[in-house]
All heavy atoms as a GROMACS GRO file, in nm:
protein
  558
    1MET      N    1  -5.829   3.556   1.114
    1MET     CA    2  -5.924   3.532   1.220
    1MET      C    3  -6.065   3.569   1.173
    1MET      O    4  -6.160   3.502   1.211
    1MET     CB    5  -5.885   3.614   1.343
    1MET     CG    6  -5.961   3.571   1.466
    1MET     SD    7  -5.935   3.404   1.522
    1MET     CE    8  -5.764   3.398   1.552
    2THR      N    9  -6.076   3.673   1.094
    2THR     CA   10  -6.208   3.712   1.048
    2THR      C   11  -6.272   3.604   0.958
    2THR      O   12  -6.392   3.585   0.959
    2THR     CB   13  -6.203   3.846   0.968
    2THR    OG1   14  -6.111   3.832   0.857
    2THR    CG2   15  -6.158   3.959   1.056
    3GLU      N   16  -6.190   3.533   0.882
    3GLU     CA   17  -6.244   3.432   0.798
    3GLU      C   18  -6.301   3.317   0.880
    3GLU      O   19  -6.407   3.262   0.842
    3GLU     CB   20  -6.132   3.376   0.705
    3GLU     CG   21  -6.081   3.482   0.604
    3GLU     CD   22  -5.949   3.444   0.548
    3GLU    OE1   23  -5.895   3.341   0.582
    3GLU    OE2   24  -5.900   3.525   0.463
    4LEU      N   25  -6.236   3.281   0.987
    4LEU     CA   26  -6.282   3.178   1.073
    4LEU      C   27  -6.417   3.212   1.136
    4LEU      O   28  -6.511   3.134   1.134
    4LEU     CB   29  -6.180   3.150   1.183
    4LEU     CG   30  -6.219   3.053   1.297
    4LEU    CD1   31  -6.236   2.912   1.240
    4LEU    CD2   32  -6.115   3.055   1.405
    5VAL      N   33  -6.425   3.333   1.190
    5VAL     CA   34  -6.549   3.379   1.256
    5VAL      C   35  -6.662   3.394   1.151
    5VAL      O   36  -6.777   3.352   1.178
    5VAL     CB   37  -6.525   3.507   1.328
    5VAL    CG1   38  -6.656   3.562   1.389
    5VAL    CG2   39  -6.423   3.489   1.442
    6THR      N   40  -6.633   3.442   1.033
    6THR     CA   41  -6.731   3.455   0.929
    6THR      C   42  -6.789   3.321   0.893
    6THR      O   43  -6.908   3.306   0.879
    6THR     CB   44  -6.668   3.520   0.802
    6THR    OG1   45  -6.619   3.649   0.837
    6THR    CG2   46  -6.771   3.538   0.695
    7TYR      N   47  -6.706   3.222   0.878
    7TYR     CA   48  -6.752   3.088   0.842
    7TYR      C   49  -6.846   3.031   0.952
    7TYR      O   50  -6.950   2.976   0.919
    7TYR     CB   51  -6.629   2.994   0.829
    7TYR     CG   52  -6.665   2.853   0.797
    7TYR    CD1   53  -6.706   2.816   0.668
    7TYR    CD2   54  -6.659   2.754   0.896
    7TYR    CE1   55  -6.739   2.682   0.641
    7TYR    CE2   56  -6.694   2.626   0.871
    7TYR     CZ   57  -6.732   2.586   0.740
    7TYR     OH   58  -6.767   2.460   0.714
    8MET      N   59  -6.808   3.048   1.077
    8MET     CA   60  -6.893   2.996   1.185
    8MET      C   61  -7.024   3.068   1.195
    8MET      O   62  -7.130   3.004   1.209
    8MET     CB   63  -6.819   3.006   1.320
    8MET     CG   64  -6.703   2.911   1.331
    8MET     SD   65  -6.631   2.908   1.497
    8MET     CE   66  -6.555   3.067   1.506
    9VAL      N   67  -7.022   3.200   1.181
    9VAL     CA   68  -7.145   3.280   1.199
    9VAL      C   69  -7.242   3.256   1.083
    9VAL      O   70  -7.361   3.245   1.097
    9VAL     CB   71  -7.115   3.427   1.219
    9VAL    CG1   72  -7.237   3.514   1.214
    9VAL    CG2   73  -7.037   3.450   1.348
   10LYS      N   74  -7.186   3.251   0.960
   10LYS     CA   75  -7.274   3.229   0.843
   10LYS      C   76  -7.342   3.094   0.847
   10LYS      O   77  -7.450   3.077   0.790
   10LYS     CB   78  -7.192   3.246   0.713
   10LYS     CG   79  -7.168   3.389   0.676
   10LYS     CD   80  -7.108   3.404   0.539
   10LYS     CE   81  -7.098   3.548   0.501
   10LYS     NZ   82  -7.054   3.566   0.366
   11ALA      N   83  -7.284   2.997   0.910
   11ALA     CA   84  -7.348   2.869   0.928
   11ALA      C   85  -7.467   2.872   1.021
   11ALA      O   86  -7.552   2.786   1.016
   11ALA     CB   87  -7.242   2.762   0.977
   12LEU      N   88  -7.471   2.970   1.108
   12LEU     CA   89  -7.577   2.980   1.206
   12LEU      C   90  -7.695   3.064   1.167
   12LEU      O   91  -7.807   3.032   1.207
   12LEU     CB   92  -7.517   3.043   1.336
   12LEU     CG   93  -7.412   2.968   1.409
   12LEU    CD1   94  -7.349   3.056   1.517
   12LEU    CD2   95  -7.465   2.839   1.466
   13VAL      N   96  -7.678   3.165   1.086
   13VAL     CA   97  -7.783   3.264   1.058
   13VAL      C   98  -7.862   3.228   0.935
   13VAL      O   99  -7.821   3.148   0.848
   13VAL     CB  100  -7.721   3.407   1.045
   13VAL    CG1  101  -7.658   3.448   1.174
   13VAL    CG2  102  -7.629   3.416   0.928
   14ASP      N  103  -7.981   3.292   0.922
   14ASP     CA  104  -8.066   3.276   0.801
   14ASP      C  105  -8.025   3.372   0.694
   14ASP      O  106  -8.018   3.337   0.577
   14ASP     CB  107  -8.212   3.301   0.840
   14ASP     CG  108  -8.271   3.191   0.925
   14ASP    OD1  109  -8.220   3.074   0.915
   14ASP    OD2  110  -8.362   3.221   1.005
   15ASP      N  111  -8.000   3.500   0.729
   15ASP     CA  112  -7.963   3.602   0.630
   15ASP      C  113  -7.813   3.614   0.624
   15ASP      O  114  -7.750   3.694   0.690
   15ASP     CB  115  -8.028   3.738   0.674
   15ASP     CG  116  -8.008   3.842   0.570
   15ASP    OD1  117  -7.965   3.814   0.456
   15ASP    OD2  118  -8.038   3.961   0.600
   16LYS      N  119  -7.750   3.532   0.539
   16LYS     CA  120  -7.606   3.526   0.528
   16LYS      C  121  -7.544   3.652   0.472
   16LYS      O  122  -7.430   3.686   0.497
   16LYS     CB  123  -7.564   3.404   0.450
   16LYS     CG  124  -7.603   3.274   0.515
   16LYS     CD  125  -7.570   3.157   0.436
   16LYS     CE  126  -7.618   3.024   0.489
   16LYS     NZ  127  -7.660   3.008   0.620
   17ASP      N  128  -7.624   3.726   0.395
   17ASP     CA  129  -7.572   3.848   0.332
   17ASP      C  130  -7.555   3.964   0.430
   17ASP      O  131  -7.478   4.054   0.408
   17ASP     CB  132  -7.667   3.896   0.223
   17ASP     CG  133  -7.671   3.798   0.106
   17ASP    OD1  134  -7.569   3.726   0.083
   17ASP    OD2  135  -7.776   3.790   0.035
   18SER      N  136  -7.624   3.955   0.542
   18SER     CA  137  -7.614   4.062   0.644
   18SER      C  138  -7.499   4.043   0.738
   18SER      O  139  -7.469   4.130   0.820
   18SER     CB  140  -7.745   4.074   0.722
   18SER     OG  141  -7.758   3.959   0.811
   19VAL      N  142  -7.426   3.931   0.728
   19VAL     CA  143  -7.318   3.906   0.819
   19VAL      C  144  -7.195   3.984   0.778
   19VAL      O  145  -7.155   3.988   0.666
   19VAL     CB  146  -7.283   3.755   0.823
   19VAL    CG1  147  -7.158   3.728   0.906
   19VAL    CG2  148  -7.399   3.674   0.875
   20SER      N  149  -7.143   4.057   0.876
   20SER     CA  150  -7.019   4.134   0.851
   20SER      C  151  -6.926   4.110   0.969
   20SER      O  152  -6.965   4.133   1.085
   20SER     CB  153  -7.054   4.284   0.840
   20SER     OG  154  -6.936   4.360   0.839
   21VAL      N  155  -6.806   4.066   0.940
   21VAL     CA  156  -6.706   4.046   1.047
   21VAL      C  157  -6.582   4.130   1.017
   21VAL      O  158  -6.528   4.115   0.907
   21VAL     CB  159  -6.667   3.896   1.058
   21VAL    CG1  160  -6.564   3.872   1.162
   21VAL    CG2  161  -6.792   3.811   1.084
   22VAL      N  162  -6.546   4.216   1.106
   22VAL     CA  163  -6.433   4.302   1.085
   22VAL      C  164  -6.342   4.294   1.203
   22VAL      O  165  -6.381   4.268   1.314
   22VAL     CB  166  -6.474   4.448   1.059
   22VAL    CG1  167  -6.548   4.464   0.931
   22VAL    CG2  168  -6.557   4.503   1.174
   23GLU      N  169  -6.214   4.320   1.181
   23GLU     CA  170  -6.115   4.324   1.286
   23GLU      C  171  -6.102   4.473   1.326
   23GLU      O  172  -6.101   4.561   1.243
   23GLU     CB  173  -5.982   4.270   1.233
   23GLU     CG  174  -5.888   4.230   1.341
   23GLU     CD  175  -5.771   4.149   1.288
   23GLU    OE1  176  -5.791   4.067   1.198
   23GLU    OE2  177  -5.659   4.174   1.336
   24SER      N  178  -6.088   4.494   1.455
   24SER     CA  179  -6.078   4.630   1.505
   24SER      C  180  -5.945   4.693   1.460
   24SER      O  181  -5.853   4.624   1.411
   24SER     CB  182  -6.083   4.632   1.659
   24SER     OG  183  -5.970   4.569   1.712
   25GLU      N  184  -5.934   4.825   1.474
   25GLU     CA  185  -5.818   4.897   1.425
   25GLU      C  186  -5.693   4.854   1.500
   25GLU      O  187  -5.586   4.849   1.438
   25GLU     CB  188  -5.841   5.048   1.443
   25GLU     CG  189  -5.951   5.101   1.349
   25GLU     CD  190  -5.974   5.247   1.369
   25GLU    OE1  191  -5.901   5.312   1.446
   25GLU    OE2  192  -6.073   5.297   1.310
   26ASP      N  193  -5.704   4.828   1.628
   26ASP     CA  194  -5.587   4.787   1.702
   26ASP      C  195  -5.556   4.638   1.682
   26ASP      O  196  -5.448   4.593   1.728
   26ASP     CB  197  -5.598   4.819   1.852
   26ASP     CG  198  -5.722   4.750   1.912
   26ASP    OD1  199  -5.793   4.678   1.844
   26ASP    OD2  200  -5.738   4.770   2.035
   27GLY      N  201  -5.641   4.565   1.618
   27GLY     CA  202  -5.614   4.424   1.585
   27GLY      C  203  -5.639   4.329   1.698
   27GLY      O  204  -5.597   4.213   1.693
   28ASN      N  205  -5.699   4.370   1.805
   28ASN     CA  206  -5.722   4.285   1.920
   28ASN      C  207  -5.865   4.235   1.933
   28ASN      O  208  -5.894   4.159   2.022
   28ASN     CB  209  -5.681   4.356   2.052
   28ASN     CG  210  -5.534   4.376   2.059
   28ASN    OD1  211  -5.458   4.301   2.002
   28ASN    ND2  212  -5.494   4.478   2.130
   29ALA      N  213  -5.956   4.285   1.850
   29ALA     CA  214  -6.096   4.244   1.861
   29ALA      C  215  -6.154   4.211   1.726
   29ALA      O  216  -6.111   4.264   1.624
   29ALA     CB  217  -6.178   4.359   1.922
   30VAL      N  218  -6.243   4.114   1.726
   30VAL     CA  219  -6.317   4.074   1.606
   30VAL      C  220  -6.462   4.116   1.635
   30VAL      O  221  -6.521   4.072   1.733
   30VAL     CB  222  -6.308   3.927   1.580
   30VAL    CG1  223  -6.392   3.884   1.459
   30VAL    CG2  224  -6.164   3.883   1.558
   31ILE      N  225  -6.520   4.199   1.547
   31ILE     CA  226  -6.654   4.251   1.568
   31ILE      C  227  -6.748   4.187   1.470
   31ILE      O  228  -6.725   4.189   1.347
   31ILE     CB  229  -6.656   4.405   1.552
   31ILE    CG1  230  -6.560   4.469   1.654
   31ILE    CG2  231  -6.797   4.459   1.574
   31ILE    CD1  232  -6.530   4.613   1.627
   32ILE      N  233  -6.855   4.126   1.518
   32ILE     CA  234  -6.955   4.055   1.436
   32ILE      C  235  -7.077   4.145   1.428
   32ILE      O  236  -7.127   4.191   1.527
   32ILE     CB  237  -6.996   3.923   1.503
   32ILE    CG1  238  -6.874   3.835   1.526
   32ILE    CG2  239  -7.101   3.853   1.416
   32ILE    CD1  240  -6.906   3.713   1.608
   33LYS      N  241  -7.123   4.171   1.305
   33LYS     CA  242  -7.246   4.244   1.283
   33LYS      C  243  -7.343   4.157   1.208
   33LYS      O  244  -7.307   4.101   1.102
   33LYS     CB  245  -7.219   4.371   1.202
   33LYS     CG  246  -7.132   4.473   1.275
   33LYS     CD  247  -7.113   4.598   1.194
   33LYS     CE  248  -7.021   4.693   1.270
   33LYS     NZ  249  -6.993   4.811   1.193
   34VAL      N  250  -7.459   4.133   1.263
   34VAL     CA  251  -7.563   4.050   1.202
   34VAL      C  252  -7.698   4.122   1.202
   34VAL      O  253  -7.714   4.222   1.270
   34VAL     CB  254  -7.576   3.914   1.273
   34VAL    CG1  255  -7.452   3.832   1.260
   34VAL    CG2  256  -7.616   3.930   1.417
   35ALA      N  257  -7.794   4.070   1.126
   35ALA     CA  258  -7.928   4.124   1.130
   35ALA      C  259  -7.992   4.106   1.264
   35ALA      O  260  -7.960   4.016   1.340
   35ALA     CB  261  -8.015   4.058   1.021
   36LYS      N  262  -8.086   4.195   1.296
   36LYS     CA  263  -8.149   4.192   1.428
   36LYS      C  264  -8.221   4.060   1.450
   36LYS      O  265  -8.221   4.011   1.563
   36LYS     CB  266  -8.248   4.310   1.436
   36LYS     CG  267  -8.296   4.341   1.573
   36LYS     CD  268  -8.373   4.467   1.577
   36LYS     CE  269  -8.407   4.505   1.719
   36LYS     NZ  270  -8.473   4.631   1.726
   37ASP      N  271  -8.279   4.000   1.349
   37ASP     CA  272  -8.354   3.874   1.362
   37ASP      C  273  -8.260   3.760   1.390
   37ASP      O  274  -8.302   3.658   1.449
   37ASP     CB  275  -8.431   3.846   1.235
   37ASP     CG  276  -8.540   3.948   1.209
   37ASP    OD1  277  -8.582   4.016   1.307
   37ASP    OD2  278  -8.582   3.963   1.095
   38ASP      N  279  -8.134   3.768   1.348
   38ASP     CA  280  -8.040   3.658   1.365
   38ASP      C  281  -7.951   3.671   1.493
   38ASP      O  282  -7.870   3.584   1.520
   38ASP     CB  283  -7.946   3.649   1.242
   38ASP     CG  284  -8.019   3.600   1.121
   38ASP    OD1  285  -8.114   3.518   1.136
   38ASP    OD2  286  -7.981   3.641   1.008
   39MET      N  287  -7.975   3.780   1.567
   39MET     CA  288  -7.892   3.805   1.684
   39MET      C  289  -7.905   3.688   1.786
   39MET      O  290  -7.805   3.643   1.841
   39MET     CB  291  -7.932   3.936   1.748
   39MET     CG  292  -7.845   3.975   1.866
   39MET     SD  293  -7.682   4.025   1.815
   39MET     CE  294  -7.716   4.189   1.758
   40GLY      N  295  -8.025   3.638   1.807
   40GLY     CA  296  -8.043   3.532   1.902
   40GLY      C  297  -7.982   3.402   1.859
   40GLY      O  298  -7.937   3.323   1.946
   41LYS      N  299  -7.973   3.378   1.732
   41LYS     CA  300  -7.907   3.253   1.683
   41LYS      C  301  -7.757   3.259   1.705
   41LYS      O  302  -7.698   3.154   1.730
   41LYS     CB  303  -7.938   3.238   1.535
   41LYS     CG  304  -8.082   3.208   1.510
   41LYS     CD  305  -8.114   3.198   1.362
   41LYS     CE  306  -8.262   3.174   1.345
   41LYS     NZ  307  -8.302   3.174   1.208
   42VAL      N  308  -7.700   3.376   1.700
   42VAL     CA  309  -7.556   3.387   1.724
   42VAL      C  310  -7.526   3.379   1.874
   42VAL      O  311  -7.427   3.320   1.912
   42VAL     CB  312  -7.501   3.518   1.663
   42VAL    CG1  313  -7.351   3.534   1.696
   42VAL    CG2  314  -7.518   3.518   1.512
   43ILE      N  315  -7.612   3.439   1.956
   43ILE     CA  316  -7.589   3.436   2.101
   43ILE      C  317  -7.623   3.300   2.160
   43ILE      O  318  -7.550   3.245   2.239
   43ILE     CB  319  -7.673   3.548   2.169
   43ILE    CG1  320  -7.619   3.684   2.119
   43ILE    CG2  321  -7.661   3.535   2.320
   43ILE    CD1  322  -7.699   3.799   2.165
   44GLY      N  323  -7.733   3.240   2.119
   44GLY     CA  324  -7.775   3.113   2.166
   44GLY      C  325  -7.839   3.122   2.304
   44GLY      O  326  -7.842   3.224   2.366
   45LYS      N  327  -7.892   3.007   2.349
   45LYS     CA  328  -7.956   3.000   2.482
   45LYS      C  329  -7.850   3.022   2.586
   45LYS      O  330  -7.747   2.953   2.591
   45LYS     CB  331  -8.026   2.869   2.503
   45LYS     CG  332  -8.148   2.855   2.416
   45LYS     CD  333  -8.227   2.729   2.456
   45LYS     CE  334  -8.350   2.720   2.373
   45LYS     NZ  335  -8.430   2.597   2.406
   46GLN      N  336  -7.875   3.119   2.674
   46GLN     CA  337  -7.784   3.151   2.785
   46GLN      C  338  -7.644   3.185   2.737
   46GLN      O  339  -7.548   3.172   2.808
   46GLN     CB  340  -7.777   3.041   2.887
   46GLN     CG  341  -7.915   3.018   2.952
   46GLN     CD  342  -7.908   2.907   3.054
   46GLN    OE1  343  -7.809   2.835   3.067
   46GLN    NE2  344  -8.020   2.887   3.125
   47GLY      N  345  -7.634   3.227   2.608
   47GLY     CA  346  -7.505   3.269   2.557
   47GLY      C  347  -7.407   3.158   2.522
   47GLY      O  348  -7.289   3.179   2.506
   48ARG      N  349  -7.457   3.038   2.506
   48ARG     CA  350  -7.370   2.920   2.484
   48ARG      C  351  -7.297   2.928   2.350
   48ARG      O  352  -7.180   2.889   2.344
   48ARG     CB  353  -7.448   2.793   2.498
   48ARG     CG  354  -7.489   2.764   2.637
   48ARG     CD  355  -7.559   2.630   2.646
   48ARG     NE  356  -7.599   2.609   2.785
   48ARG     CZ  357  -7.689   2.524   2.821
   48ARG    NH1  358  -7.752   2.452   2.729
   48ARG    NH2  359  -7.720   2.508   2.946
   49ILE      N  360  -7.366   2.972   2.247
   49ILE     CA  361  -7.303   2.971   2.115
   49ILE      C  362  -7.195   3.078   2.106
   49ILE      O  363  -7.087   3.051   2.055
   49ILE     CB  364  -7.410   2.988   2.003
   49ILE    CG1  365  -7.501   2.866   2.002
   49ILE    CG2  366  -7.345   3.011   1.868
   49ILE    CD1  367  -7.615   2.874   1.904
   50ILE      N  368  -7.220   3.198   2.152
   50ILE     CA  369  -7.120   3.303   2.150
   50ILE      C  370  -7.001   3.266   2.238
   50ILE      O  371  -6.889   3.295   2.207
   50ILE     CB  372  -7.177   3.442   2.184
   50ILE    CG1  373  -7.076   3.552   2.148
   50ILE    CG2  374  -7.218   3.448   2.326
   50ILE    CD1  375  -7.036   3.563   2.004
   51LYS      N  376  -7.027   3.197   2.350
   51LYS     CA  377  -6.917   3.148   2.435
   51LYS      C  378  -6.830   3.048   2.359
   51LYS      O  379  -6.710   3.047   2.372
   51LYS     CB  380  -6.969   3.084   2.562
   51LYS     CG  381  -7.025   3.186   2.662
   51LYS     CD  382  -7.077   3.114   2.785
   51LYS     CE  383  -7.148   3.213   2.876
   51LYS     NZ  384  -7.211   3.146   2.992
   52ALA      N  385  -6.893   2.963   2.284
   52ALA     CA  386  -6.821   2.862   2.202
   52ALA      C  387  -6.737   2.930   2.093
   52ALA      O  388  -6.622   2.896   2.072
   52ALA     CB  389  -6.917   2.763   2.140
   53ILE      N  390  -6.796   3.031   2.030
   53ILE     CA  391  -6.721   3.104   1.926
   53ILE      C  392  -6.600   3.176   1.993
   53ILE      O  393  -6.490   3.173   1.940
   53ILE     CB  394  -6.812   3.207   1.855
   53ILE    CG1  395  -6.920   3.133   1.770
   53ILE    CG2  396  -6.733   3.302   1.772
   53ILE    CD1  397  -7.025   3.223   1.715
   54ARG      N  398  -6.624   3.233   2.106
   54ARG     CA  399  -6.512   3.301   2.178
   54ARG      C  400  -6.403   3.200   2.218
   54ARG      O  401  -6.283   3.232   2.213
   54ARG     CB  402  -6.566   3.375   2.300
   54ARG     CG  403  -6.641   3.497   2.266
   54ARG     CD  404  -6.690   3.570   2.383
   54ARG     NE  405  -6.751   3.697   2.347
   54ARG     CZ  406  -6.860   3.747   2.401
   54ARG    NH1  407  -6.924   3.681   2.496
   54ARG    NH2  408  -6.911   3.862   2.358
   55SER      N  409  -6.441   3.080   2.255
   55SER     CA  410  -6.344   2.980   2.294
   55SER      C  411  -6.259   2.938   2.173
   55SER      O  412  -6.139   2.923   2.185
   55SER     CB  413  -6.413   2.856   2.352
   55SER     OG  414  -6.479   2.890   2.471
   56VAL      N  415  -6.324   2.917   2.058
   56VAL     CA  416  -6.249   2.878   1.938
   56VAL      C  417  -6.152   2.994   1.896
   56VAL      O  418  -6.039   2.966   1.861
   56VAL     CB  419  -6.350   2.844   1.823
   56VAL    CG1  420  -6.278   2.831   1.688
   56VAL    CG2  421  -6.424   2.722   1.856
   57VAL      N  422  -6.202   3.118   1.903
   57VAL     CA  423  -6.118   3.231   1.866
   57VAL      C  424  -6.000   3.243   1.962
   57VAL      O  425  -5.888   3.268   1.918
   57VAL     CB  426  -6.200   3.358   1.862
   57VAL    CG1  427  -6.112   3.487   1.853
   57VAL    CG2  428  -6.295   3.355   1.741
   58LYS      N  429  -6.024   3.220   2.088
   58LYS     CA  430  -5.918   3.229   2.188
   58LYS      C  431  -5.810   3.121   2.162
   58LYS      O  432  -5.692   3.147   2.168
   58LYS     CB  433  -5.970   3.216   2.327
   58LYS     CG  434  -5.866   3.239   2.433
   58LYS     CD  435  -5.928   3.253   2.571
   58LYS     CE  436  -5.817   3.284   2.666
   58LYS     NZ  437  -5.865   3.344   2.785
   59ALA      N  438  -5.856   2.998   2.132
   59ALA     CA  439  -5.762   2.890   2.101
   59ALA      C  440  -5.682   2.919   1.976
   59ALA      O  441  -5.558   2.898   1.974
   59ALA     CB  442  -5.838   2.761   2.089
   60ALA      N  443  -5.746   2.973   1.874
   60ALA     CA  444  -5.674   3.006   1.751
   60ALA      C  445  -5.580   3.123   1.769
   60ALA      O  446  -5.472   3.128   1.710
   60ALA     CB  447  -5.774   3.037   1.640
   61SER      N  448  -5.619   3.219   1.852
   61SER     CA  449  -5.533   3.337   1.875
   61SER      C  450  -5.412   3.300   1.958
   61SER      O  451  -5.302   3.356   1.933
   61SER     CB  452  -5.611   3.451   1.944
   61SER     OG  453  -5.649   3.413   2.075
   62VAL      N  454  -5.423   3.203   2.048
   62VAL     CA  455  -5.305   3.160   2.122
   62VAL      C  456  -5.205   3.094   2.026
   62VAL      O  457  -5.083   3.113   2.035
   62VAL     CB  458  -5.345   3.061   2.234
   62VAL    CG1  459  -5.225   2.988   2.291
   62VAL    CG2  460  -5.424   3.134   2.342
   63LYS      N  461  -5.255   3.016   1.932
   63LYS     CA  462  -5.170   2.952   1.831
   63LYS      C  463  -5.099   3.056   1.743
   63LYS      O  464  -4.985   3.035   1.704
   63LYS     CB  465  -5.253   2.860   1.744
   63LYS     CG  466  -5.173   2.768   1.660
   63LYS     CD  467  -5.259   2.664   1.594
   63LYS     CE  468  -5.170   2.566   1.518
   63LYS     NZ  469  -5.249   2.458   1.458
   64LEU      N  470  -5.164   3.167   1.719
   64LEU     CA  471  -5.109   3.274   1.638
   64LEU      C  472  -5.019   3.369   1.719
   64LEU      O  473  -4.952   3.454   1.667
   64LEU     CB  474  -5.213   3.354   1.567
   64LEU     CG  475  -5.297   3.286   1.465
   64LEU    CD1  476  -5.413   3.373   1.417
   64LEU    CD2  477  -5.212   3.242   1.347
   65GLY      N  478  -5.028   3.355   1.850
   65GLY     CA  479  -4.949   3.444   1.939
   65GLY      C  480  -5.008   3.580   1.959
   65GLY      O  481  -4.939   3.676   1.990
   66LYS      N  482  -5.137   3.591   1.939
   66LYS     CA  483  -5.210   3.717   1.960
   66LYS      C  484  -5.320   3.696   2.066
   66LYS      O  485  -5.343   3.586   2.113
   66LYS     CB  486  -5.273   3.767   1.828
   66LYS     CG  487  -5.170   3.806   1.724
   66LYS     CD  488  -5.238   3.870   1.608
   66LYS     CE  489  -5.132   3.918   1.510
   66LYS     NZ  490  -5.191   3.991   1.401
   67ASN      N  491  -5.388   3.808   2.098
   67ASN     CA  492  -5.493   3.800   2.194
   67ASN      C  493  -5.619   3.868   2.137
   67ASN      O  494  -5.634   3.988   2.142
   67ASN     CB  495  -5.451   3.871   2.326
   67ASN     CG  496  -5.548   3.847   2.438
   67ASN    OD1  497  -5.635   3.764   2.428
   67ASN    ND2  498  -5.540   3.924   2.542
   68TYR      N  499  -5.709   3.790   2.082
   68TYR     CA  500  -5.834   3.841   2.022
   68TYR      C  501  -5.951   3.830   2.118
   68TYR      O  502  -5.953   3.738   2.200
   68TYR     CB  503  -5.870   3.762   1.899
   68TYR     CG  504  -5.781   3.790   1.775
   68TYR    CD1  505  -5.680   3.707   1.738
   68TYR    CD2  506  -5.807   3.904   1.697
   68TYR    CE1  507  -5.601   3.732   1.628
   68TYR    CE2  508  -5.729   3.931   1.586
   68TYR     CZ  509  -5.629   3.843   1.552
   68TYR     OH  510  -5.548   3.868   1.444
   69SER      N  511  -6.043   3.920   2.104
   69SER     CA  512  -6.171   3.909   2.174
   69SER      C  513  -6.281   3.923   2.069
   69SER      O  514  -6.260   3.974   1.959
   69SER     CB  515  -6.185   4.020   2.282
   69SER     OG  516  -6.187   4.145   2.221
   70VAL      N  517  -6.400   3.876   2.105
   70VAL     CA  518  -6.514   3.878   2.010
   70VAL      C  519  -6.623   3.962   2.068
   70VAL      O  520  -6.663   3.947   2.183
   70VAL     CB  521  -6.565   3.734   1.984
   70VAL    CG1  522  -6.686   3.735   1.892
   70VAL    CG2  523  -6.457   3.644   1.926
   71GLU      N  524  -6.678   4.053   1.983
   71GLU     CA  525  -6.789   4.136   2.021
   71GLU      C  526  -6.897   4.129   1.918
   71GLU      O  527  -6.869   4.100   1.801
   71GLU     CB  528  -6.744   4.284   2.032
   71GLU     CG  529  -6.629   4.308   2.130
   71GLU     CD  530  -6.576   4.446   2.124
   71GLU    OE1  531  -6.640   4.536   2.065
   71GLU    OE2  532  -6.464   4.467   2.177
   72ILE      N  533  -7.026   4.151   1.960
   72ILE     CA  534  -7.139   4.146   1.869
   72ILE      C  535  -7.206   4.281   1.866
   72ILE      O  536  -7.225   4.344   1.966
   72ILE     CB  537  -7.242   4.042   1.912
   72ILE    CG1  538  -7.178   3.900   1.919
   72ILE    CG2  539  -7.360   4.042   1.820
   72ILE    CD1  540  -7.274   3.795   1.964
   73GLU      N  541  -7.245   4.322   1.744
   73GLU     CA  542  -7.322   4.448   1.723
   73GLU      C  543  -7.435   4.417   1.631
   73GLU      O  544  -7.436   4.327   1.557
   73GLU     CB  545  -7.232   4.557   1.664
   73GLU     CG  546  -7.122   4.604   1.753
   73GLU     CD  547  -7.038   4.713   1.690
   73GLU    OE1  548  -7.071   4.749   1.573
   73GLU    OE2  549  -6.948   4.761   1.757
   74GLU      N  550  -7.539   4.505   1.638
   74GLU     CA  551  -7.654   4.494   1.544
   74GLU      C  552  -7.622   4.567   1.420
   74GLU      O  553  -7.565   4.670   1.418
   74GLU     CB  554  -7.774   4.553   1.610
   74GLU     CG  555  -7.835   4.469   1.714
   74GLU     CD  556  -7.967   4.527   1.763
   74GLU    OE1  557  -8.054   4.561   1.677
   74GLU    OE2  558  -7.985   4.535   1.885
   0.00000   0.00000   0.00000
């Protein structure tokens, strides 16, 4: 799941080296860390882009039989 989210987020941001996607210890969350300047590009207007990322992750997690959520940090 981290590879999928990493691919999507790196396509959106300018500073691709600052992107870090990790899975939480319990395995139920994917945490995205990006540069402060790229935060708006990942969130999008009215949160549309992050909602789309969450939808894709939810669809993929159902196929895997797990329940993932997506969080963003600076």
